[in-house]
One Martini backbone bead per residue (centre of mass of N, CA, C, O) as a GRO file, in nm:
protein
  113
    1LYS     BB    1   8.418  10.159  11.831
    2ASN     BB    2   8.299  10.325  11.603
    3ASP     BB    3   8.553  10.320  11.424
    4GLY     BB    4   8.565  10.012  11.391
    5GLN     BB    5   8.291   9.968  11.263
    6HIS     BB    6   8.331  10.166  11.035
    7GLY     BB    7   8.577  10.021  10.914
    8VAL     BB    8   8.431   9.756  10.845
    9LYS     BB    9   8.228   9.873  10.650
   10GLN     BB   10   8.436   9.974  10.455
   11GLU     BB   11   8.556   9.701  10.395
   12LEU     BB   12   8.298   9.576  10.293
   13LYS     BB   13   8.253   9.776  10.076
   14GLY     BB   14   8.518   9.722   9.938
   15LYS     BB   15   8.465   9.422   9.876
   16LYS     BB   16   8.212   9.464   9.715
   17MET     BB   17   8.342   9.642   9.507
   18LEU     BB   18   8.547   9.440   9.417
   19THR     BB   19   8.353   9.215   9.339
   20LYS     BB   20   8.192   9.379   9.139
   21SER     BB   21   8.426   9.464   8.957
   22PHE     BB   22   8.519   9.173   8.899
   23ASN     BB   23   8.251   9.060   8.781
   24SER     BB   24   8.210   9.271   8.552
   25SER     BB   25   8.497   9.190   8.407
   26ALA     BB   26   8.407   8.907   8.375
   27PRO     BB   27   8.332   8.684   8.118
   28ASP     BB   28   8.169   8.458   8.262
   29SER     BB   29   7.927   8.627   8.361
   30ARG     BB   30   7.830   8.702   8.077
   31VAL     BB   31   7.774   8.421   7.972
   32LYS     BB   32   7.564   8.345   8.179
   33PHE     BB   33   7.372   8.574   8.110
   34LYS     BB   34   7.338   8.502   7.813
   35LYS     BB   35   7.223   8.225   7.857
   36HIS     BB   36   6.977   8.318   8.007
   37SER     BB   37   6.871   8.509   7.789
   38SER     BB   38   6.863   8.298   7.560
   39THR     BB   39   6.662   8.107   7.691
   40PHE     BB   40   6.441   8.311   7.705
   41ARG     BB   41   6.439   8.384   7.409
   42LEU     BB   42   6.378   8.096   7.313
   43ALA     BB   43   6.109   8.071   7.459
   44VAL     BB   44   5.972   8.305   7.315
   45GLU     BB   45   6.010   8.198   7.027
   46GLU     BB   46   5.860   7.933   7.069
   47TYR     BB   47   5.592   8.060   7.144
   48ASN     BB   48   5.556   8.220   6.880
   49ASN     BB   49   5.566   7.977   6.690
   50LYS     BB   50   5.321   7.831   6.807
   51LYS     BB   51   5.124   8.061   6.759
   52LEU     BB   52   5.158   8.065   6.450
   53GLU     BB   53   5.072   7.773   6.398
   54ILE     BB   54   4.789   7.799   6.513
   55GLN     BB   55   4.702   8.025   6.322
   56LYS     BB   56   4.745   7.868   6.059
   57ARG     BB   57   4.550   7.639   6.120
   58LYS     BB   58   4.300   7.815   6.146
   59GLU     BB   59   4.314   7.931   5.859
   60GLU     BB   60   4.297   7.661   5.711
   61ILE     BB   61   4.026   7.574   5.825
   62LYS     BB   62   3.871   7.819   5.727
   63HIS     BB   63   3.934   7.779   5.426
   64ARG     BB   64   3.807   7.497   5.397
   65LYS     BB   65   3.522   7.573   5.486
   66GLU     BB   66   3.477   7.781   5.263
   67GLU     BB   67   3.514   7.591   5.023
   68THR     BB   68   3.289   7.388   5.098
   69LYS     BB   69   3.063   7.593   5.101
   70GLN     BB   70   3.089   7.681   4.804
   71ALA     BB   71   3.056   7.401   4.678
   72LEU     BB   72   2.776   7.345   4.795
   73GLN     BB   73   2.637   7.588   4.667
   74ARG     BB   74   2.692   7.511   4.373
   75TYR     BB   75   2.551   7.237   4.383
   76LYS     BB   76   2.269   7.345   4.461
   77GLU     BB   77   2.228   7.524   4.214
   78ILE     BB   78   2.249   7.302   3.998
   79LYS     BB   79   2.026   7.122   4.113
   80ALA     BB   80   1.797   7.331   4.091
   81ILE     BB   81   1.809   7.366   3.786
   82LYS     BB   82   1.757   7.071   3.711
   83MET     BB   83   1.486   7.042   3.859
   84LYS     BB   84   1.339   7.261   3.704
   85THR     BB   85   1.367   7.131   3.422
   86LEU     BB   86   1.259   6.834   3.499
   87SER     BB   87   0.969   6.948   3.623
   88ARG     BB   88   0.850   6.997   3.368
   89LYS     BB   89   0.531   7.050   3.209
   90THR     BB   90   0.270   6.994   3.043
   91LYS     BB   91  -0.061   7.052   2.998
   92LYS     BB   92  -0.119   6.735   3.069
   93GLY     BB   93   0.142   6.650   3.281
   94GLN     BB   94   0.381   6.590   3.122
   95PRO     BB   95   0.695   6.546   3.065
   96VAL     BB   96   0.962   6.708   2.933
   97MET     BB   97   1.181   6.549   2.709
   98LYS     BB   98   1.404   6.745   2.632
   99TYR     BB   99   1.546   6.765   2.919
  100ARG     BB  100   1.594   6.462   2.958
  101MET     BB  101   1.774   6.422   2.708
  102GLN     BB  102   1.993   6.624   2.789
  103ASN     BB  103   2.072   6.483   3.050
  104LEU     BB  104   2.156   6.213   2.923
  105LEU     BB  105   2.374   6.329   2.735
  106GLU     BB  106   2.556   6.449   2.958
  107ARG     BB  107   2.613   6.182   3.104
  108ILE     BB  108   2.747   6.038   2.867
  109GLN     BB  109   2.972   6.246   2.811
  110ASN     BB  110   3.096   6.233   3.101
  111GLY     BB  111   3.154   5.920   3.094
  112LEU     BB  112   3.363   5.929   2.849
  113LYS     BB  113   3.579   6.122   2.998
   0.00000   0.00000   0.00000
């Protein structure tokens, strides 16, 4: 009985070996494996592309915020300079008309352009 059982195991091993060697040489099994790996690879690429898009969006948003911040800062600086010149007073407390006239002239010239 031991020889018979041992013989069956060998036959099973032989069949497994045959099926393994048959499957490894079959082109269909390779195609299926490649399809599986390519779908995985495609999923990874899609994930990476989405990640890059999100990163680009974040960078664009950051860039826009920085631009608006700089523009606001420039606007505030110009406004402060104008207010400083327009708020000048004479010794008697009257506004200095020279700066007011310059401001009006600039407004008119900018309006004509």
